[in-house]
C-alpha positions, 0 to 999 in steps of 0.5 A: 870266193872270199871267206867271210869269217871275221866279226866285222865282215859278218856284222857289216850289214845292218841287221834286218831284225831287232836285236831283242827278236833275234836273241829271243828266237835263238834262245827260246829254240835252244831252250826247248831243244835242250829241255827235250834232251834233258828230260830224256836224260833224267828219265833215262836214270830214274824210270826208263831202266825199269819201264823199258828194260825190266828183265835185266839186273839194275846195273845192266838195265841202267847201262842199256838205258844210257845206251839209248841215251847215246843214240841221239848223239850218233843221230845228230851228225845226220841231222847236221848234214840234212838241216845244214844242207838246207840251211846253207842252200835255202836259209837259216829261218825255215830250216830252224823251224823244221828242226824244232818240229822234228825234235818236238814231235819226237819228244811228244811221241816218247810221252805216248809210248807203251812200255815193255809191260804192254808190248814187250821188246818193241817198247825199247825199239820204239824208244830208240827210234824216238831218241834218234829223232830227238838227236836228228832234230837237235843236230840241225837246231844248234848250228842254226840258232848260233848263226841266227845270233852271230850273223846278226851280231854287230862288229865286236859283239860276236861272242856276246850274241853267240852266248844267247843260244848257249843259254838255252842249255842251262835253262832247258836243264833247269826246266827239265830238272824242275819238272821232275822236282815238282813231280816228286812232291806229289809222290806219296810218302809211303812208296818208293818215289822212283817206282811211283813215277814209273807206275803212275805214268806221271813220267809222261807229263814232261814229254807231253808238255813239250807241245806247248813249248814248241808252239811258243818257239814256232811263233817266235821263229816265224817272226824273224827274217833271214840273216844279213850274212846269208842274204849277202851270200845269196846276192853274191851267188856264193851258195854251193850245191853241196855244202857237205862236200865243200866242208870235207874237201876245203875245211877238214882241218877246222872240222877236226880241230873244232870237234876236239876243241869242244871235247872237254866241254861235253865230257865235263857237262855229262859227267856232272849231270847225267852221270852224277844223277845216276851216281847220287841215286844209285851208288850212294843212295841219295834221295831223289829230291836231294839229287834233283836239287843239286842238279837245279843248283848246277843249272843256275850256276851254269846259266849265270856263267855263260853271259860272263863268258860272252863278255870275256870272249869279246874282250880277251878273245875266244881262244884265250878264254877257252885256253884258260878255262880248259886248264882249270878243268884239267886241274879241277878233274883231280878234285872229283874223287876226293869231293864225291867221296865226301858225300852230299857236301863235297858233291855240291862243291863239285857242282858249284865249281864244275858248272861255273867252269862249264858255263864259261867254256860253253858260253864261247864255244858256239861262236868259236865253232862257227868262226872258221867256216865261210857263210856259204857252208857255215850252217853245215860246218858248225853243226857237224863240228858241234855234233861230232864233239857230242859223239866223242865227248857226250854220248859215251860220257855217262856210260864210260863214267859208269864203267870206270867207277864200277871197275876202277873207282872214282879216281878213274872218272877224274882221269877221264875228265882230265884226259879230255881237257888235255886233248882239247888244249892240244887242239886249241894250241894247234889251231891257227888264228881265226880257227877258234 
């Protein structure tokens, strides 16, 4: 069977969906999924250590909270396998709806959980289970959203279409940070804001609000039809019985290289968001409101850079864009320690530059990871690649950065970012044409 990997091949058929509907469906779904993901990341820093791990010292409780944060990344490949299988066997649309429901229900349940003070050790256990559900759902969400966009893309616009689901990440981050920013404005002036958020129960509101977003997402996704590329695979009887088996037997190289091509993307992002929020509030004692403001600035710049990346990817090629931006990330990593040591001003400078670099690399990574896989296994292959990268790059980033800063100083955190960029560069250079 011939691999359908080029922009022209996958875009040859006339799209059955209006471009605006396709792009809205891919964008709104990832926005909801990443909103759910990021409110957990924010709560893991602000309130979960005291609510679910109260018997530990503050640093141990934070590390335990980050450990539950990382569970989702290890759950994501399982979601990629399950949802990828049905996405490649049954279709992109119905699988995306199931992934959205899985993620959304897990998030809403977190907002209903009793804390350690009510049920003891069962509380962190239930929290971990819900976090697993979040990761399982997101593991199937991302790949499908990227394919809904790229498999409907006309020739020469794969990167542009592929950047729309990527926009869900900064929008979700902005919404998640914005919700906590609004909550902080209700905190009484004479109490510690962190304690008030936890003790008042208002931390539950962002999780419960996800229910409304889920309904909007379902309405949009149910309005689209199957992608032309997948319909073509059905018509030509190209589907395989076990997509996972074909990915691991015929596409091991693409799976391995893609995983580490995305490594620097994940490390930079989670060092510059989840870990930085922890550093700002716990290490240098920055007021919560100011720390959230910095995260909001980062989300805006992150989002603005993604469309630029889409245009650059179609004009100069994804490989060239990824090579250039990863080199810049490697160089920029040496600025982490001097900038963060300056306090708030230096941290803002770091966020401005870092999140713009992040937007460029993230904007093209979706189309890049999907490119080497044929239609019949593309959902499974791209999802596994993205989520394996999440394990190696994202799941350990807040924990590793906290450990490195505590034991070796901020300079070591910069070296950690640099090392991830070097690994990514080696994998980009080691890939063949069409693999990125």
